[in-house]
PDB file of N, CA, C, O and CB in Angstrom:
ATOM      1  N   UNK A   1      -4.367 -10.989  -2.238  1.00  0.00           N
ATOM      2  CA  UNK A   1      -2.934 -11.422  -2.165  1.00  0.00           C
ATOM      3  C   UNK A   1      -2.464 -11.470  -1.052  1.00  0.00           C
ATOM      4  O   UNK A   1      -2.757 -10.475  -0.388  1.00  0.00           O
ATOM      5  CB  UNK A   1      -2.096 -10.733  -2.805  1.00  0.00           C
ATOM      6  N   UNK A   2      -1.753 -12.314  -0.461  1.00  0.00           N
ATOM      7  CA  UNK A   2      -1.240 -12.459   0.734  1.00  0.00           C
ATOM      8  C   UNK A   2       0.503 -12.484   0.484  1.00  0.00           C
ATOM      9  O   UNK A   2       1.070 -12.837  -0.550  1.00  0.00           O
ATOM     10  CB  UNK A   2      -1.930 -13.816   1.407  1.00  0.00           C
ATOM     11  N   UNK A   3       1.167 -11.979   1.808  1.00  0.00           N
ATOM     12  CA  UNK A   3       2.644 -11.894   1.454  1.00  0.00           C
ATOM     13  C   UNK A   3       3.097 -12.554   2.885  1.00  0.00           C
ATOM     14  O   UNK A   3       2.633 -12.134   3.945  1.00  0.00           O
ATOM     15  CB  UNK A   3       3.302 -10.163   1.070  1.00  0.00           C
ATOM     16  N   UNK A   4       3.977 -13.547   2.824  1.00  0.00           N
ATOM     17  CA  UNK A   4       4.524 -14.056   3.937  1.00  0.00           C
ATOM     18  C   UNK A   4       6.067 -14.437   3.727  1.00  0.00           C
ATOM     19  O   UNK A   4       6.450 -14.587   2.567  1.00  0.00           O
ATOM     20  CB  UNK A   4       3.691 -15.207   4.346  1.00  0.00           C
ATOM     21  N   UNK A   5       6.829 -14.575   4.613  1.00  0.00           N
ATOM     22  CA  UNK A   5       8.233 -14.798   4.644  1.00  0.00           C
ATOM     23  C   UNK A   5       8.868 -14.512   5.875  1.00  0.00           C
ATOM     24  O   UNK A   5       8.322 -13.971   6.837  1.00  0.00           O
ATOM     25  CB  UNK A   5       8.852 -14.084   3.679  1.00  0.00           C
ATOM     26  N   UNK A   6      10.372 -15.002   5.790  1.00  0.00           N
ATOM     27  CA  UNK A   6      11.080 -14.796   7.176  1.00  0.00           C
ATOM     28  C   UNK A   6      11.094 -13.160   7.177  1.00  0.00           C
ATOM     29  O   UNK A   6      11.015 -12.496   6.143  1.00  0.00           O
ATOM     30  CB  UNK A   6      12.797 -15.575   7.289  1.00  0.00           C
ATOM     31  N   UNK A   7      11.220 -12.554   8.628  1.00  0.00           N
ATOM     32  CA  UNK A   7      11.558 -11.378   8.927  1.00  0.00           C
ATOM     33  C   UNK A   7      12.748 -11.080   8.296  1.00  0.00           C
ATOM     34  O   UNK A   7      13.784 -11.743   8.342  1.00  0.00           O
ATOM     35  CB  UNK A   7      11.590 -11.202  10.195  1.00  0.00           C
ATOM     36  N   UNK A   8      12.492  -9.763   7.540  1.00  0.00           N
ATOM     37  CA  UNK A   8      13.812  -9.099   7.105  1.00  0.00           C
ATOM     38  C   UNK A   8      14.054  -9.383   5.609  1.00  0.00           C
ATOM     39  O   UNK A   8      15.101  -9.059   5.049  1.00  0.00           O
ATOM     40  CB  UNK A   8      15.082  -9.657   7.980  1.00  0.00           C
ATOM     41  N   UNK A   9      12.935 -10.063   4.936  1.00  0.00           N
ATOM     42  CA  UNK A   9      13.163 -10.455   3.590  1.00  0.00           C
ATOM     43  C   UNK A   9      12.434  -9.372   2.719  1.00  0.00           C
ATOM     44  O   UNK A   9      12.503  -9.505   1.497  1.00  0.00           O
ATOM     45  CB  UNK A   9      12.639 -11.951   3.319  1.00  0.00           C
ATOM     46  N   UNK A  10      11.939  -8.614   3.094  1.00  0.00           N
ATOM     47  CA  UNK A  10      11.308  -7.229   2.423  1.00  0.00           C
ATOM     48  C   UNK A  10       9.709  -7.411   2.346  1.00  0.00           C
ATOM     49  O   UNK A  10       9.086  -6.726   1.534  1.00  0.00           O
ATOM     50  CB  UNK A  10      11.947  -6.941   0.728  1.00  0.00           C
ATOM     51  N   UNK A  11       9.253  -8.031   2.913  1.00  0.00           N
ATOM     52  CA  UNK A  11       7.686  -8.265   3.232  1.00  0.00           C
ATOM     53  C   UNK A  11       7.027  -6.861   3.405  1.00  0.00           C
ATOM     54  O   UNK A  11       6.194  -6.367   2.645  1.00  0.00           O
ATOM     55  CB  UNK A  11       7.437  -9.193   4.692  1.00  0.00           C
ATOM     56  N   UNK A  12       7.530  -6.320   4.502  1.00  0.00           N
ATOM     57  CA  UNK A  12       6.999  -5.121   4.805  1.00  0.00           C
ATOM     58  C   UNK A  12       7.046  -3.988   3.666  1.00  0.00           C
ATOM     59  O   UNK A  12       6.029  -3.346   3.402  1.00  0.00           O
ATOM     60  CB  UNK A  12       7.668  -4.707   5.977  1.00  0.00           C
ATOM     61  N   UNK A  13       8.385  -3.745   2.934  1.00  0.00           N
ATOM     62  CA  UNK A  13       8.618  -3.028   2.003  1.00  0.00           C
ATOM     63  C   UNK A  13       7.609  -3.036   0.975  1.00  0.00           C
ATOM     64  O   UNK A  13       6.927  -2.095   0.571  1.00  0.00           O
ATOM     65  CB  UNK A  13       9.729  -3.302   1.609  1.00  0.00           C
ATOM     66  N   UNK A  14       7.618  -4.383   0.570  1.00  0.00           N
ATOM     67  CA  UNK A  14       6.688  -4.834  -0.566  1.00  0.00           C
ATOM     68  C   UNK A  14       5.246  -4.446  -0.316  1.00  0.00           C
ATOM     69  O   UNK A  14       4.470  -4.031  -1.177  1.00  0.00           O
ATOM     70  CB  UNK A  14       6.748  -6.389  -0.757  1.00  0.00           C
ATOM     71  N   UNK A  15       4.969  -4.640   1.024  1.00  0.00           N
ATOM     72  CA  UNK A  15       3.522  -4.320   1.164  1.00  0.00           C
ATOM     73  C   UNK A  15       3.028  -2.666   1.234  1.00  0.00           C
ATOM     74  O   UNK A  15       1.888  -2.244   1.038  1.00  0.00           O
ATOM     75  CB  UNK A  15       3.089  -5.052   2.509  1.00  0.00           C
ATOM     76  N   UNK A  16       3.956  -2.069   1.493  1.00  0.00           N
ATOM     77  CA  UNK A  16       4.219  -0.455   1.714  1.00  0.00           C
ATOM     78  C   UNK A  16       4.147  -0.011   0.216  1.00  0.00           C
ATOM     79  O   UNK A  16       3.523   1.024  -0.015  1.00  0.00           O
ATOM     80  CB  UNK A  16       5.873   0.002   2.513  1.00  0.00           C
ATOM     81  N   UNK A  17       4.707  -0.670  -0.800  1.00  0.00           N
ATOM     82  CA  UNK A  17       4.466  -0.047  -1.866  1.00  0.00           C
ATOM     83  C   UNK A  17       3.175  -0.448  -2.617  1.00  0.00           C
ATOM     84  O   UNK A  17       2.384   0.332  -3.149  1.00  0.00           O
ATOM     85  CB  UNK A  17       5.549  -0.174  -2.589  1.00  0.00           C
ATOM     86  N   UNK A  18       3.094  -1.845  -2.569  1.00  0.00           N
ATOM     87  CA  UNK A  18       1.611  -2.229  -3.162  1.00  0.00           C
ATOM     88  C   UNK A  18       0.475  -1.261  -2.683  1.00  0.00           C
ATOM     89  O   UNK A  18      -0.331  -0.814  -3.499  1.00  0.00           O
ATOM     90  CB  UNK A  18       1.156  -3.776  -2.669  1.00  0.00           C
ATOM     91  N   UNK A  19       0.416  -0.929  -1.293  1.00  0.00           N
ATOM     92  CA  UNK A  19      -0.552  -0.393  -0.590  1.00  0.00           C
ATOM     93  C   UNK A  19      -0.589   1.085  -0.896  1.00  0.00           C
ATOM     94  O   UNK A  19      -1.661   1.685  -0.826  1.00  0.00           O
ATOM     95  CB  UNK A  19      -0.382  -0.699   0.796  1.00  0.00           C
ATOM     96  N   UNK A  20       0.438   1.652  -1.205  1.00  0.00           N
ATOM     97  CA  UNK A  20       0.473   3.029  -1.632  1.00  0.00           C
ATOM     98  C   UNK A  20       1.139   3.907  -0.546  1.00  0.00           C
ATOM     99  O   UNK A  20       1.398   5.093  -0.751  1.00  0.00           O
ATOM    100  CB  UNK A  20      -0.958   3.523  -1.944  1.00  0.00           C
ATOM    101  N   UNK A  21       1.411   3.261   0.641  1.00  0.00           N
ATOM    102  CA  UNK A  21       2.082   3.882   1.775  1.00  0.00           C
ATOM    103  C   UNK A  21       3.079   4.644   1.572  1.00  0.00           C
ATOM    104  O   UNK A  21       3.321   5.746   2.064  1.00  0.00           O
ATOM    105  CB  UNK A  21       2.500   3.086   2.592  1.00  0.00           C
ATOM    106  N   UNK A  22       3.877   3.801   0.556  1.00  0.00           N
ATOM    107  CA  UNK A  22       5.295   4.521  -0.060  1.00  0.00           C
ATOM    108  C   UNK A  22       4.894   4.542  -1.566  1.00  0.00           C
ATOM    109  O   UNK A  22       4.197   3.742  -2.190  1.00  0.00           O
ATOM    110  CB  UNK A  22       6.942   3.530   0.218  1.00  0.00           C
ATOM    111  N   UNK A  23       5.489   5.612  -1.954  1.00  0.00           N
ATOM    112  CA  UNK A  23       5.149   5.832  -3.361  1.00  0.00           C
ATOM    113  C   UNK A  23       6.266   6.331  -4.128  1.00  0.00           C
ATOM    114  O   UNK A  23       6.499   7.537  -4.039  1.00  0.00           O
ATOM    115  CB  UNK A  23       4.043   6.755  -3.502  1.00  0.00           C
ATOM    116  N   UNK A  24       7.055   5.558  -4.923  1.00  0.00           N
ATOM    117  CA  UNK A  24       8.391   5.857  -5.260  1.00  0.00           C
ATOM    118  C   UNK A  24       8.015   7.092  -6.508  1.00  0.00           C
ATOM    119  O   UNK A  24       6.894   7.214  -7.002  1.00  0.00           O
ATOM    120  CB  UNK A  24       9.327   4.314  -5.804  1.00  0.00           C
ATOM    121  N   UNK A  25       9.186   7.924  -6.861  1.00  0.00           N
ATOM    122  CA  UNK A  25       9.224   8.632  -8.102  1.00  0.00           C
ATOM    123  C   UNK A  25       8.925   7.813  -9.105  1.00  0.00           C
ATOM    124  O   UNK A  25       9.326   6.650  -9.051  1.00  0.00           O
ATOM    125  CB  UNK A  25      10.412   9.239  -8.371  1.00  0.00           C
ATOM    126  N   UNK A  26       8.088   8.318 -10.315  1.00  0.00           N
ATOM    127  CA  UNK A  26       7.635   7.380 -11.235  1.00  0.00           C
ATOM    128  C   UNK A  26       8.801   7.014 -12.239  1.00  0.00           C
ATOM    129  O   UNK A  26       8.695   6.021 -12.959  1.00  0.00           O
ATOM    130  CB  UNK A  26       6.395   7.935 -11.948  1.00  0.00           C
ATOM    131  N   UNK A  27       9.940   7.851 -12.275  1.00  0.00           N
ATOM    132  CA  UNK A  27      10.969   7.284 -13.138  1.00  0.00           C
ATOM    133  C   UNK A  27      11.727   6.092 -12.394  1.00  0.00           C
ATOM    134  O   UNK A  27      12.300   5.265 -13.103  1.00  0.00           O
ATOM    135  CB  UNK A  27      11.988   8.434 -13.566  1.00  0.00           C
ATOM    136  N   UNK A  28      11.765   5.950 -10.959  1.00  0.00           N
ATOM    137  CA  UNK A  28      12.248   4.751 -10.415  1.00  0.00           C
ATOM    138  C   UNK A  28      11.470   3.590  -9.934  1.00  0.00           C
ATOM    139  O   UNK A  28      11.939   2.621  -9.336  1.00  0.00           O
ATOM    140  CB  UNK A  28      12.910   5.080  -9.496  1.00  0.00           C
ATOM    141  N   UNK A  29      10.177   3.792 -10.270  1.00  0.00           N
ATOM    142  CA  UNK A  29       9.248   2.738  -9.873  1.00  0.00           C
ATOM    143  C   UNK A  29       8.945   1.877 -10.743  1.00  0.00           C
ATOM    144  O   UNK A  29       8.997   2.213 -11.927  1.00  0.00           O
ATOM    145  CB  UNK A  29       8.151   3.146  -9.455  1.00  0.00           C
ATOM    146  N   UNK A  30       8.536   0.499 -10.367  1.00  0.00           N
ATOM    147  CA  UNK A  30       7.957  -0.522 -11.500  1.00  0.00           C
ATOM    148  C   UNK A  30       6.696  -0.134 -11.551  1.00  0.00           C
ATOM    149  O   UNK A  30       6.324   0.740 -10.768  1.00  0.00           O
ATOM    150  CB  UNK A  30       8.023  -2.126 -11.234  1.00  0.00           C
ATOM    151  N   UNK A  31       5.688  -0.771 -12.588  1.00  0.00           N
ATOM    152  CA  UNK A  31       4.138  -0.520 -12.251  1.00  0.00           C
ATOM    153  C   UNK A  31       3.476  -1.367 -11.569  1.00  0.00           C
ATOM    154  O   UNK A  31       3.962  -2.498 -11.534  1.00  0.00           O
ATOM    155  CB  UNK A  31       3.349  -0.406 -13.291  1.00  0.00           C
ATOM    156  N   UNK A  32       2.324  -1.155 -10.898  1.00  0.00           N
ATOM    157  CA  UNK A  32       1.648  -1.977 -10.241  1.00  0.00           C
ATOM    158  C   UNK A  32       0.177  -2.022 -11.074  1.00  0.00           C
ATOM    159  O   UNK A  32      -0.352  -0.979 -11.457  1.00  0.00           O
ATOM    160  CB  UNK A  32       1.643  -1.529  -8.730  1.00  0.00           C
ATOM    161  N   UNK A  33      -0.346  -3.189 -11.280  1.00  0.00           N
ATOM    162  CA  UNK A  33      -1.527  -3.030 -12.122  1.00  0.00           C
ATOM    163  C   UNK A  33      -2.682  -3.542 -11.249  1.00  0.00           C
ATOM    164  O   UNK A  33      -2.312  -4.234 -10.301  1.00  0.00           O
ATOM    165  CB  UNK A  33      -1.403  -3.831 -13.530  1.00  0.00           C
ATOM    166  N   UNK A  34      -3.826  -3.373 -11.354  1.00  0.00           N
ATOM    167  CA  UNK A  34      -4.973  -3.816 -10.837  1.00  0.00           C
ATOM    168  C   UNK A  34      -5.946  -4.089 -11.700  1.00  0.00           C
ATOM    169  O   UNK A  34      -6.271  -3.102 -12.360  1.00  0.00           O
ATOM    170  CB  UNK A  34      -5.403  -3.050 -10.007  1.00  0.00           C
ATOM    171  N   UNK A  35      -6.547  -5.088 -11.946  1.00  0.00           N
ATOM    172  CA  UNK A  35      -7.653  -5.467 -12.945  1.00  0.00           C
ATOM    173  C   UNK A  35      -7.307  -4.577 -14.209  1.00  0.00           C
ATOM    174  O   UNK A  35      -8.191  -3.866 -14.687  1.00  0.00           O
ATOM    175  CB  UNK A  35      -9.265  -5.148 -12.331  1.00  0.00           C
ATOM    176  N   UNK A  36      -5.952  -4.605 -14.794  1.00  0.00           N
ATOM    177  CA  UNK A  36      -5.584  -3.965 -15.914  1.00  0.00           C
ATOM    178  C   UNK A  36      -5.164  -2.370 -15.981  1.00  0.00           C
ATOM    179  O   UNK A  36      -4.786  -1.849 -17.030  1.00  0.00           O
ATOM    180  CB  UNK A  36      -6.617  -4.204 -16.700  1.00  0.00           C
ATOM    181  N   UNK A  37      -5.271  -1.708 -14.814  1.00  0.00           N
ATOM    182  CA  UNK A  37      -5.311  -0.298 -14.555  1.00  0.00           C
ATOM    183  C   UNK A  37      -3.741  -0.125 -13.871  1.00  0.00           C
ATOM    184  O   UNK A  37      -3.322  -0.811 -12.939  1.00  0.00           O
ATOM    185  CB  UNK A  37      -6.719   0.157 -13.485  1.00  0.00           C
ATOM    186  N   UNK A  38      -3.109   0.784 -14.454  1.00  0.00           N
ATOM    187  CA  UNK A  38      -1.904   1.049 -13.928  1.00  0.00           C
ATOM    188  C   UNK A  38      -2.285   2.019 -12.607  1.00  0.00           C
ATOM    189  O   UNK A  38      -2.882   3.090 -12.709  1.00  0.00           O
ATOM    190  CB  UNK A  38      -0.921   1.718 -15.083  1.00  0.00           C
ATOM    191  N   UNK A  39      -1.777   1.374 -11.238  1.00  0.00           N
ATOM    192  CA  UNK A  39      -2.214   2.169  -9.968  1.00  0.00           C
ATOM    193  C   UNK A  39      -0.818   2.512  -9.373  1.00  0.00           C
ATOM    194  O   UNK A  39      -0.801   3.006  -8.246  1.00  0.00           O
ATOM    195  CB  UNK A  39      -3.239   1.252  -8.835  1.00  0.00           C
ATOM    196  N   UNK A  40       0.320   2.301 -10.007  1.00  0.00           N
ATOM    197  CA  UNK A  40       1.627   2.699  -9.511  1.00  0.00           C
ATOM    198  C   UNK A  40       1.749   4.066  -8.903  1.00  0.00           C
ATOM    199  O   UNK A  40       2.382   4.243  -7.862  1.00  0.00           O
ATOM    200  CB  UNK A  40       2.558   2.614 -10.570  1.00  0.00           C
ATOM    201  N   UNK A  41       1.111   5.084  -9.584  1.00  0.00           N
ATOM    202  CA  UNK A  41       1.457   6.331  -9.475  1.00  0.00           C
ATOM    203  C   UNK A  41       0.078   7.082  -8.474  1.00  0.00           C
ATOM    204  O   UNK A  41      -0.035   8.293  -8.283  1.00  0.00           O
ATOM    205  CB  UNK A  41       1.720   6.921 -11.108  1.00  0.00           C
ATOM    206  N   UNK A  42      -0.820   6.062  -7.964  1.00  0.00           N
ATOM    207  CA  UNK A  42      -1.992   6.594  -7.117  1.00  0.00           C
ATOM    208  C   UNK A  42      -1.405   6.629  -5.488  1.00  0.00           C
ATOM    209  O   UNK A  42      -0.562   5.853  -5.036  1.00  0.00           O
ATOM    210  CB  UNK A  42      -3.464   5.476  -7.312  1.00  0.00           C
ATOM    211  N   UNK A  43      -1.942   7.508  -4.898  1.00  0.00           N
ATOM    212  CA  UNK A  43      -1.699   7.567  -3.302  1.00  0.00           C
ATOM    213  C   UNK A  43      -2.709   6.279  -2.775  1.00  0.00           C
ATOM    214  O   UNK A  43      -3.452   5.568  -3.453  1.00  0.00           O
ATOM    215  CB  UNK A  43      -2.231   9.310  -2.533  1.00  0.00           C
ATOM    216  N   UNK A  44      -2.436   6.260  -1.259  1.00  0.00           N
ATOM    217  CA  UNK A  44      -3.123   5.173  -0.603  1.00  0.00           C
ATOM    218  C   UNK A  44      -4.554   5.512  -0.721  1.00  0.00           C
ATOM    219  O   UNK A  44      -5.369   4.593  -0.795  1.00  0.00           O
ATOM    220  CB  UNK A  44      -2.685   4.966   0.875  1.00  0.00           C
ATOM    221  N   UNK A  45      -4.905   6.632  -0.744  1.00  0.00           N
ATOM    222  CA  UNK A  45      -6.302   7.104  -0.577  1.00  0.00           C
ATOM    223  C   UNK A  45      -7.258   6.699  -1.960  1.00  0.00           C
ATOM    224  O   UNK A  45      -8.435   6.339  -1.937  1.00  0.00           O
ATOM    225  CB  UNK A  45      -6.236   8.809  -0.327  1.00  0.00           C
ATOM    226  N   UNK A  46      -6.519   6.846  -2.969  1.00  0.00           N
ATOM    227  CA  UNK A  46      -7.167   6.367  -4.432  1.00  0.00           C
ATOM    228  C   UNK A  46      -7.262   4.917  -4.594  1.00  0.00           C
ATOM    229  O   UNK A  46      -8.248   4.388  -5.108  1.00  0.00           O
ATOM    230  CB  UNK A  46      -6.292   6.858  -5.696  1.00  0.00           C
ATOM    231  N   UNK A  47      -6.068   4.153  -4.085  1.00  0.00           N
ATOM    232  CA  UNK A  47      -6.031   2.624  -3.952  1.00  0.00           C
ATOM    233  C   UNK A  47      -7.176   2.095  -3.134  1.00  0.00           C
ATOM    234  O   UNK A  47      -7.859   1.113  -3.428  1.00  0.00           O
ATOM    235  CB  UNK A  47      -4.704   2.148  -3.286  1.00  0.00           C
ATOM    236  N   UNK A  48      -7.312   2.888  -2.036  1.00  0.00           N
ATOM    237  CA  UNK A  48      -8.492   2.207  -1.404  1.00  0.00           C
ATOM    238  C   UNK A  48      -9.695   2.427  -1.971  1.00  0.00           C
ATOM    239  O   UNK A  48     -10.665   1.703  -1.743  1.00  0.00           O
ATOM    240  CB  UNK A  48      -8.656   2.533  -0.110  1.00  0.00           C
ATOM    241  N   UNK A  49      -9.727   3.586  -2.860  1.00  0.00           N
ATOM    242  CA  UNK A  49     -11.280   3.359  -3.338  1.00  0.00           C
ATOM    243  C   UNK A  49     -11.435   2.407  -4.436  1.00  0.00           C
ATOM    244  O   UNK A  49     -12.538   2.014  -4.816  1.00  0.00           O
ATOM    245  CB  UNK A  49     -11.959   4.696  -3.857  1.00  0.00           C
ATOM    246  N   UNK A  50     -10.202   2.000  -4.996  1.00  0.00           N
ATOM    247  CA  UNK A  50     -10.072   0.755  -5.918  1.00  0.00           C
ATOM    248  C   UNK A  50     -10.536  -0.500  -5.314  1.00  0.00           C
ATOM    249  O   UNK A  50     -11.117  -1.396  -5.927  1.00  0.00           O
ATOM    250  CB  UNK A  50      -8.634   0.522  -6.336  1.00  0.00           C
ATOM    251  N   UNK A  51     -10.215  -0.498  -3.976  1.00  0.00           N
ATOM    252  CA  UNK A  51     -10.368  -1.981  -3.429  1.00  0.00           C
ATOM    253  C   UNK A  51      -9.350  -2.381  -2.676  1.00  0.00           C
ATOM    254  O   UNK A  51      -9.422  -3.383  -1.963  1.00  0.00           O
ATOM    255  CB  UNK A  51     -10.481  -2.998  -4.441  1.00  0.00           C
ATOM    256  N   UNK A  52      -8.133  -1.508  -2.781  1.00  0.00           N
ATOM    257  CA  UNK A  52      -6.869  -2.024  -2.095  1.00  0.00           C
ATOM    258  C   UNK A  52      -7.151  -2.041  -0.520  1.00  0.00           C
ATOM    259  O   UNK A  52      -7.751  -1.116   0.028  1.00  0.00           O
ATOM    260  CB  UNK A  52      -5.532  -1.034  -2.459  1.00  0.00           C
ATOM    261  N   UNK A  53      -6.689  -3.127   0.145  1.00  0.00           N
ATOM    262  CA  UNK A  53      -6.588  -2.819   1.740  1.00  0.00           C
ATOM    263  C   UNK A  53      -5.271  -3.478   2.225  1.00  0.00           C
ATOM    264  O   UNK A  53      -4.702  -4.331   1.544  1.00  0.00           O
ATOM    265  CB  UNK A  53      -7.942  -3.484   2.658  1.00  0.00           C
ATOM    266  N   UNK A  54      -4.853  -3.097   3.301  1.00  0.00           N
ATOM    267  CA  UNK A  54      -3.610  -3.278   3.855  1.00  0.00           C
ATOM    268  C   UNK A  54      -3.808  -3.264   5.242  1.00  0.00           C
ATOM    269  O   UNK A  54      -4.369  -2.352   5.848  1.00  0.00           O
ATOM    270  CB  UNK A  54      -2.645  -2.320   3.430  1.00  0.00           C
ATOM    271  N   UNK A  55      -3.138  -4.730   5.956  1.00  0.00           N
ATOM    272  CA  UNK A  55      -3.224  -4.857   7.187  1.00  0.00           C
ATOM    273  C   UNK A  55      -1.615  -4.865   7.861  1.00  0.00           C
ATOM    274  O   UNK A  55      -0.940  -5.891   7.949  1.00  0.00           O
ATOM    275  CB  UNK A  55      -4.098  -6.112   7.402  1.00  0.00           C
ATOM    276  N   UNK A  56      -1.257  -3.784   8.217  1.00  0.00           N
ATOM    277  CA  UNK A  56       0.155  -3.750   8.358  1.00  0.00           C
ATOM    278  C   UNK A  56       0.626  -4.836   9.824  1.00  0.00           C
ATOM    279  O   UNK A  56      -0.132  -5.271  10.690  1.00  0.00           O
ATOM    280  CB  UNK A  56       0.584  -1.975   8.550  1.00  0.00           C
ATOM    281  N   UNK A  57       1.965  -5.021   9.701  1.00  0.00           N
ATOM    282  CA  UNK A  57       2.418  -5.914  10.960  1.00  0.00           C
ATOM    283  C   UNK A  57       2.461  -5.157  12.076  1.00  0.00           C
ATOM    284  O   UNK A  57       2.462  -5.801  13.125  1.00  0.00           O
ATOM    285  CB  UNK A  57       3.788  -6.567  10.849  1.00  0.00           C
ATOM    286  N   UNK A  58       2.500  -3.856  12.172  1.00  0.00           N
ATOM    287  CA  UNK A  58       2.432  -3.248  13.313  1.00  0.00           C
ATOM    288  C   UNK A  58       1.369  -2.050  13.265  1.00  0.00           C
ATOM    289  O   UNK A  58       1.600  -0.883  12.949  1.00  0.00           O
ATOM    290  CB  UNK A  58       3.780  -2.843  13.657  1.00  0.00           C
ATOM    291  N   UNK A  59       0.155  -2.616  13.653  1.00  0.00           N
ATOM    292  CA  UNK A  59      -1.018  -1.932  13.042  1.00  0.00           C
ATOM    293  C   UNK A  59      -1.423  -0.731  14.290  1.00  0.00           C
ATOM    294  O   UNK A  59      -2.394  -0.010  14.060  1.00  0.00           O
ATOM    295  CB  UNK A  59      -2.391  -3.191  12.680  1.00  0.00           C
ATOM    296  N   UNK A  60      -0.820  -0.587  15.315  1.00  0.00           N
ATOM    297  CA  UNK A  60      -0.771   0.449  16.211  1.00  0.00           C
ATOM    298  C   UNK A  60      -0.302   1.664  15.745  1.00  0.00           C
ATOM    299  O   UNK A  60      -0.977   2.691  15.667  1.00  0.00           O
ATOM    300  CB  UNK A  60      -0.080   0.122  17.220  1.00  0.00           C
ATOM    301  N   UNK A  61       1.393   1.481  15.297  1.00  0.00           N
ATOM    302  CA  UNK A  61       1.869   2.361  14.707  1.00  0.00           C
ATOM    303  C   UNK A  61       1.790   2.744  13.170  1.00  0.00           C
ATOM    304  O   UNK A  61       2.252   3.796  12.729  1.00  0.00           O
ATOM    305  CB  UNK A  61       2.839   2.201  15.058  1.00  0.00           C
ATOM    306  N   UNK A  62       1.234   1.894  12.492  1.00  0.00           N
ATOM    307  CA  UNK A  62       1.476   2.054  10.922  1.00  0.00           C
ATOM    308  C   UNK A  62       0.287   1.713  10.513  1.00  0.00           C
ATOM    309  O   UNK A  62       0.303   1.305   9.352  1.00  0.00           O
ATOM    310  CB  UNK A  62       2.607   1.183  10.189  1.00  0.00           C
ATOM    311  N   UNK A  63      -1.082   1.720  11.174  1.00  0.00           N
ATOM    312  CA  UNK A  63      -2.355   1.345  10.768  1.00  0.00           C
ATOM    313  C   UNK A  63      -3.050   2.342  10.168  1.00  0.00           C
ATOM    314  O   UNK A  63      -3.988   2.051   9.425  1.00  0.00           O
ATOM    315  CB  UNK A  63      -3.070   0.874  11.754  1.00  0.00           C
ATOM    316  N   UNK A  64      -2.713   3.595  10.388  1.00  0.00           N
ATOM    317  CA  UNK A  64      -3.575   4.492   9.977  1.00  0.00           C
ATOM    318  C   UNK A  64      -2.799   5.550   8.664  1.00  0.00           C
ATOM    319  O   UNK A  64      -1.580   5.711   8.613  1.00  0.00           O
ATOM    320  CB  UNK A  64      -4.051   5.274  11.390  1.00  0.00           C
ATOM    321  N   UNK A  65      -3.721   6.154   7.732  1.00  0.00           N
ATOM    322  CA  UNK A  65      -3.354   6.773   6.714  1.00  0.00           C
ATOM    323  C   UNK A  65      -3.614   8.337   6.922  1.00  0.00           C
ATOM    324  O   UNK A  65      -4.744   8.753   6.666  1.00  0.00           O
ATOM    325  CB  UNK A  65      -4.009   6.170   5.594  1.00  0.00           C
ATOM    326  N   UNK A  66      -2.715   9.155   7.336  1.00  0.00           N
ATOM    327  CA  UNK A  66      -3.256  10.716   8.211  1.00  0.00           C
ATOM    328  C   UNK A  66      -3.998  11.359   7.025  1.00  0.00           C
ATOM    329  O   UNK A  66      -4.799  12.237   7.348  1.00  0.00           O
ATOM    330  CB  UNK A  66      -1.755  12.008   8.878  1.00  0.00           C
ATOM    331  N   UNK A  67      -3.891  11.108   5.812  1.00  0.00           N
ATOM    332  CA  UNK A  67      -4.505  12.039   4.657  1.00  0.00           C
ATOM    333  C   UNK A  67      -5.897  11.667   4.557  1.00  0.00           C
ATOM    334  O   UNK A  67      -6.677  12.430   3.987  1.00  0.00           O
ATOM    335  CB  UNK A  67      -3.796  11.868   3.167  1.00  0.00           C
ATOM    336  N   UNK A  68      -6.332  10.461   5.103  1.00  0.00           N
ATOM    337  CA  UNK A  68      -7.774   9.984   5.207  1.00  0.00           C
ATOM    338  C   UNK A  68      -8.326  10.368   6.386  1.00  0.00           C
ATOM    339  O   UNK A  68      -7.704  10.820   7.348  1.00  0.00           O
ATOM    340  CB  UNK A  68      -7.943   8.548   5.103  1.00  0.00           C
ATOM    341  N   UNK A  69      -9.648  10.161   6.298  1.00  0.00           N
ATOM    342  CA  UNK A  69     -10.572  10.453   7.450  1.00  0.00           C
ATOM    343  C   UNK A  69     -10.664   9.152   8.336  1.00  0.00           C
ATOM    344  O   UNK A  69     -10.114   8.077   8.099  1.00  0.00           O
ATOM    345  CB  UNK A  69     -12.071  10.906   6.908  1.00  0.00           C
ATOM    346  N   UNK A  70     -11.486   9.473   9.425  1.00  0.00           N
ATOM    347  CA  UNK A  70     -11.309   8.375  10.566  1.00  0.00           C
ATOM    348  C   UNK A  70     -12.260   7.315   9.858  1.00  0.00           C
ATOM    349  O   UNK A  70     -11.855   6.159   9.980  1.00  0.00           O
ATOM    350  CB  UNK A  70     -11.854   8.883  12.315  1.00  0.00           C
ATOM    351  N   UNK A  71     -13.206   7.440   9.284  1.00  0.00           N
ATOM    352  CA  UNK A  71     -14.179   6.609   8.768  1.00  0.00           C
ATOM    353  C   UNK A  71     -13.618   5.757   7.646  1.00  0.00           C
ATOM    354  O   UNK A  71     -14.170   4.688   7.388  1.00  0.00           O
ATOM    355  CB  UNK A  71     -15.322   7.402   8.328  1.00  0.00           C
ATOM    356  N   UNK A  72     -12.523   6.172   6.941  1.00  0.00           N
ATOM    357  CA  UNK A  72     -11.782   5.716   5.690  1.00  0.00           C
ATOM    358  C   UNK A  72     -10.766   4.704   6.297  1.00  0.00           C
ATOM    359  O   UNK A  72     -10.527   3.632   5.741  1.00  0.00           O
ATOM    360  CB  UNK A  72     -11.011   7.006   4.819  1.00  0.00           C
ATOM    361  N   UNK A  73     -10.135   5.119   7.551  1.00  0.00           N
ATOM    362  CA  UNK A  73      -9.321   4.328   7.719  1.00  0.00           C
ATOM    363  C   UNK A  73      -9.642   3.335   8.716  1.00  0.00           C
ATOM    364  O   UNK A  73      -8.758   2.545   9.047  1.00  0.00           O
ATOM    365  CB  UNK A  73      -8.323   4.921   7.894  1.00  0.00           C
ATOM    366  N   UNK A  74     -10.915   3.262   9.296  1.00  0.00           N
ATOM    367  CA  UNK A  74     -11.539   2.076  10.135  1.00  0.00           C
ATOM    368  C   UNK A  74     -11.956   0.870   9.069  1.00  0.00           C
ATOM    369  O   UNK A  74     -12.467  -0.171   9.483  1.00  0.00           O
ATOM    370  CB  UNK A  74     -12.996   2.647  11.037  1.00  0.00           C
TER     371      UNK A  74
END
């Protein structure tokens, strides 16, 4: 899945929600499915184990997930 658009139209926010970088409270979030499994409540590390990958617009400032090891972040 690729997301593109004019700057300021919500691509970064959408990518953060899909990747798990931003997790909304369950009662406020829509569901995100991957291969029939609801992954909306999973954190970034759990989504990574399922095959999610995220290349942020600002990779030096937002490219790492602090809860994950250096190996998993690379």
